[in-house]
C-alpha positions, 0 to 999 in steps of 0.5 A: 500500500502506498500512502500519500498525505494531501494538504487539504487547506491550500489553494483557491478551491480547498478543501472541496477540490482536494476531497473530491480529487482524493476520492477519485484517486482512491477509485483509480488506485486500489493500492493507494491510501490517503491522509487528508490534512486539515480541520477534521470537522470541515473535512468530515462535512465534505466527506459526509454522504460520499462512498469510499474505502474508510480503511484507505482514507484518514484524517489528520487534524490541522486547524491552521492554514498557511496563507499565500502571502505569508513568509516561508520562515513565518510559516515554518515557525508560527504555523506548526499546526497548519495542514501544510506543516503537519503533512511535512512533519508527518512525512518526516517522522512516519516512514509509511508515508511516501509523499505529499501533495499541496496546492499551497504557498510555493515558498513555504512548501519549498522551504519547509520540504528542503529544511525539514525533509532534507535533500537526496544525497548530493543534490545542491538544491531541489527544483521544480519540474512541471509537465506540459503537452507538446504539439505532436501529442507528447510531453516536455518537462521544464526544470527548474520553473522557480525554486532556484533563481541564482545557480551555477552550471552544476545545478543544471547538470543535476536538473538534467539527471533528475529530470531525465529519471523523472520522465523515464520512470513516471511517464515511460519517456525512453532516453529523454532528449535534454536541451538547455534553454538559450538565446540560440541553438549554436553551442557558443550562444548565451552567457558564461553560465549557459556556455559552461553548462553546455559543455558540462551537459555534453560531458555528462554520462547517463543523459541524452543531451541534444544541445540548446533550445530556443523558447519558441520550440518548447512545445515543438516535441523535439525535446523531452526535458528543458533545463534552466535557472528558475527565473527563466523557467518561470518566465518561459512557463507563464509566457507560454501559458499566457499565449496559449490562453490568449489564442484560445480566447481569440479563437472563441471570440472569432467563432461567436462573432461569425454567422455559421450554420449549425453543422459548422457550429458543432464542428468548431465547437468540438475543435474548440473543446479539443484545444481547450483540453489540450491547453488545460493544465488541470489535466497535467497535474502539478510540479514535482519538487525533484531532489527532496528526500521524500516525494513532494508535489505542488499543485497549481493554486487554482487546481480543481478535483481533476488536477488534484487527482493527477497530482496524487497520481504523480506522487503515487507513480514516483513512489511506485517506481522508486524515483528517489532511490534511483535518483540517489544512485545515479548522483552517486555515480556522478559525484561519489556517495558523499553526504550533502552539506547543509 
């Protein structure tokens, strides 16, 4: 049985989305057990009248909540009874709990996970790796998408190793093609950081480094993993999402403004729905925090039940495929079995 803890009081639709998404996950995975963290009375009221396996769903009473505008240090120090901090503590102290899922404050989650759970041996800093759809029906990971702004080439090397293992073990991507985000595809392009990272990635064994990638090619399907600093990755992610949503909105307005027959309207509606589903992040889960000693998945703050279920599935598959252990073993080969310095 794989046991996952869910922070039910973070995000715009909590706790309804977390409860509904958790119940859907229990239906999909018979060897999954969930711990819902939050105010017990409120969670019980959302579970009332629902049909579920009571031997696989438990409640961890957590009366407090970490606000999205709170400083990470304050959240760790002052919100010890919050749903986020109690799931982190449970994950650290209970070896039977494999991972956590949270839609709450990104800064607080990264800080708490790094300080309280620790890092996989040899990991410099954990990094976020969200998944996006590509135009050819595949997926692409972006690592890092916001955890670390100031980095060195060594960070990017570790992102490539951790991200490749994630894509291969959780999504079944064989020999993932790794690209370095840059301002041009030529090897000599970019600043000193990017040039040094290019050479380091090219020399790194165990990854399939295919060179530089310009941001316009993110969804082309030519790459499976893009490595970058957290600032660039976050801008890349949000600008891509924003552009797609604007295009979708324009398509919708254009359809409505034109006089078309019923058959044409039906055809366009189907096409519009397909494009909307393609662009909907709810269908792709959350952003995993690669490099922590235990599994951590950060969902979008506006996640609904479908996205919550996907986030739980990500955590479940990471544990099922022993991703943490495989990552540690791969980094040991590169850097030696030395303990990570705090």
